[in-house]
Residue, then its C-alpha position, 0 to 999 in steps of 0.5 A: m536391707h534395701l542396700k544389701t539387696e542392691l549389692i547382691l544383685s550387683l554381684l549377680v550381674t558381674v559374676p557372668s562377666a568375670l566368667a565370659a572367657v570360658n570356651g574363649a581363646c587363651s590370652n598372651g598369644v597362646k593358641g588354645i581354648c579356656i576350658d575345664s582342666s579335666t575336659c582338656s585331659k579327656y581330649s589329650g590336650k595340654t594345659s598351661n597356667g596364667n592364660c585364662p586369668k578371668d576364669p576360676n582355678n579349674i579353667k585352664c588354657c588347653s592347647n595341642i588337642p589332637c583330633k581325627a576326621n576321615g582317617s586323617t589326624g589334625n588339631c582342634m582350633f578356632q575355625s578362623e585359625c584353620k587353613g585346611t578343612t574343619y569338622s564339627n563335634l570332634c573337639p571340646g568348647g563351643s561350636n566355633f572350636k573345631c577339628c582342623i585337618n591341614d589337607v589343602g596345600t599339602t604335597c601329593s603325587d600320582q604316576g610319578i607326577s607331583g601335585k597339590c591337594i586342593d578343595t574341589n568345592k573352592t578351587s579348580c584344577s587345569t590338569l588332572l584331579v586324582s582321588g585318594k591321594c590327600p588327607g581329609a574329605s572326599n572333596i580334597k583331591c590331588c591336582l597334578n602339576k601336569k597331565p600324566t603321560t599318554d601314548t600321544d606324548v611320545g613323538t610330539a615335537c619340541s624345541d630348545q634354544g632354537i633347535s627342534g627335537k622329539c619327545i621321548d620316554i627316557n625309560k625306553t629310548n636313548c638320546n644321542t644328542l641332548l635331553v631337555s626337561g620341561k619341554c614335553p607333556g606327560a610325566s618326568n620321564i618324557k623329555c625333549c631329545l634335540s636333533k643336534v647339540p646346541p652351540t657353545p655361547s660365544g665368549k665362554c671357556d674353551i676346554p678341549l674334550t678330545k685331545t691335550t697339548l701336553t706330552r705324557a711326561k708333562f701331564v704326569s709331572a703336573v699331576q704329581n707336583y700338584a698332588k704333593s701339596r694336597s692331602s686328600a686320598g683322591w689326589k694320592t690315587f690320581s698321582n699314583n695313576a697319572g700315567t694310566i689316566y694319560d694312556l687310557s684317555t689318549q688311546n680313546g681319543f679323549n683329553p686326559e686333563m678332563v679326567v682330572i679336572r672333572a674329578v676335582s670339581e666333584g671332590f673325587s666323590p664318591g671315590g674310595s672302593t667305588n673307583n668312581y671319582w666323577g659323581l657318575a650316576c649320583y643323583n640329587t634324589g639320592g640312591s647309590c652312585a655307580s661303582y666300578s671294579s678297578f680304577n682303570a674301569g672307572v676312568l674308562a666309564f667316565i670317558k665312555n659317559i662323555k664320548n657316547n653323548g657326542y658333546a662337541t664342547v665342555y659347555q654342552m657336556m655340562l648342560k646335561y652333566a650338571y643340573i640346577g634342579k627343576y625348581w629354585y629350591n629355597p634355600g637349596s643345597s650343594s646337592k639339591g641345587g636351587c638358590y644355594y647356587f644363585p650367588y655364583i651363577k647370576k653373573y651369567m644371567t640377564q638382568s630380568r632373570i636375576n630380578a625374578v630369581t632374586k625375588a624367588c630366593a628372598s621369599g622364604a623357604c619353599a620346596e617348589c615355588v619357581l620353575t627353573t628355565d633354560e637360561d638358568q641351566s645355561a648359567y649353571a653350566q657356564w659356572n661349572v665350566s669356569k670352575m673346571a677352567e680354574h682347576r685346569s689352570a691350577v693343575f696344568g698351567l693352561s689357559s681356557n680363554c675364559 
C-alpha cells in the first residue's frame, strides 16, 4: 500500500509539469499561444495541430488572433514580440499575451508632407508633431519629415551647384531657369528657383537644342529609313510625319532631331490618341498624361515645353525633364526611379557616392531610406543624355562627342 501511495503522489507531481505549456508559446517556430480550441474560436483565431505536443487534445496552437484598440486593428501576441504598442485585457491567455497595434513606424502625412508615426513617450520629433494621423493611443503621433510651409519660407535664399536662388511656391509662381528640390524649408511645393541655369559638366555629350546640320531631305530620309526596320506604331507615325517635324521645329528655332530622339527615349509614350510621344506631364505619382488634339499640336507642345524653360544644353534640360526620385527607392522601378537606375548611372558618380548608394540599395526593400542628392540627379541626367546621343547616332548618324 505504501508503494502505491508513492506512485500516486509521483503522478500528481508530474501531471502539472506535462500541462505547463498551456498559455505558453506554440512550438516548431509557429507564432501563437497554446489555449483551448473553443477559446481560440471565440477570439476568431486559427488553430493548428501538433504545435502544443505536451498538452491535452483540447489545447491547440491558436494564431492570427485579431484585436482592436482605440479604433485600430491589430493582432494578439506575446508582449516581447510586439514592435508597436500593446494593450491588456483584449486577448486570451496570460497577462503577457496582449493586443499589439503596429502604430510606431507606420507612414503618415499632413499638409502634403510625409512622416513617421512615433511613440512620443519614447521618441522626440525635431520637426512637427501632428495628432490624429496615426493608429493607436494618443501618444502615437505623426512626426513630419520637415516643417510645413509658412509665409516666411517663400522668398528665402537657396542655392545649388554654386548658383544662388530664391524659394518659390511652384503652385503660384513659375521659374524660368531651373527648379531644384530639397533646398527650401516647408512643403514639397516650395522649391529653389535658381538665378541662372547651371553649366553643362565638362566632357559631357553635346546635342544642339536650337538647330540641326541636316537638310530637310536628309532628315526625312534618315527618319524614314530607320523606321523601315522598326515595327512600332510610334515609328510609323514619325515616318509619315517626318517632314512636318522638320518644318515645325526649324520654324520655331528648334532642333528637329530632338523631337525624334526624345520620343525614342520615352518609348513614344503614351502615344496613340494622346498625340503625346514625349511623356509630357507624365509623373511618377500617377495620373493622366497630357493629351493634344493633333500630331502637330503635340510637336509644338514639346518644343514649347523645352524652349520656355530657357535651357542652353540638353544636359540642363534633362536635369529638370528626368527626375531620379526623392529617395533611393529600393528596389524602385523604371517609372518610380531609385535603385532600379543605379547600375546605369553610377559611372557618372564619385566613388564615395557610389559606396553610399551601393549600401542603400543592398539593404533590402525600403520606401524612404536614403535621400537622393544633386550628384545623383546630375548622374541620372548625364545617363539620359548619353542614351539620347546613342539614338541620335543610330537614327541620324551624327556624333555627340560623348
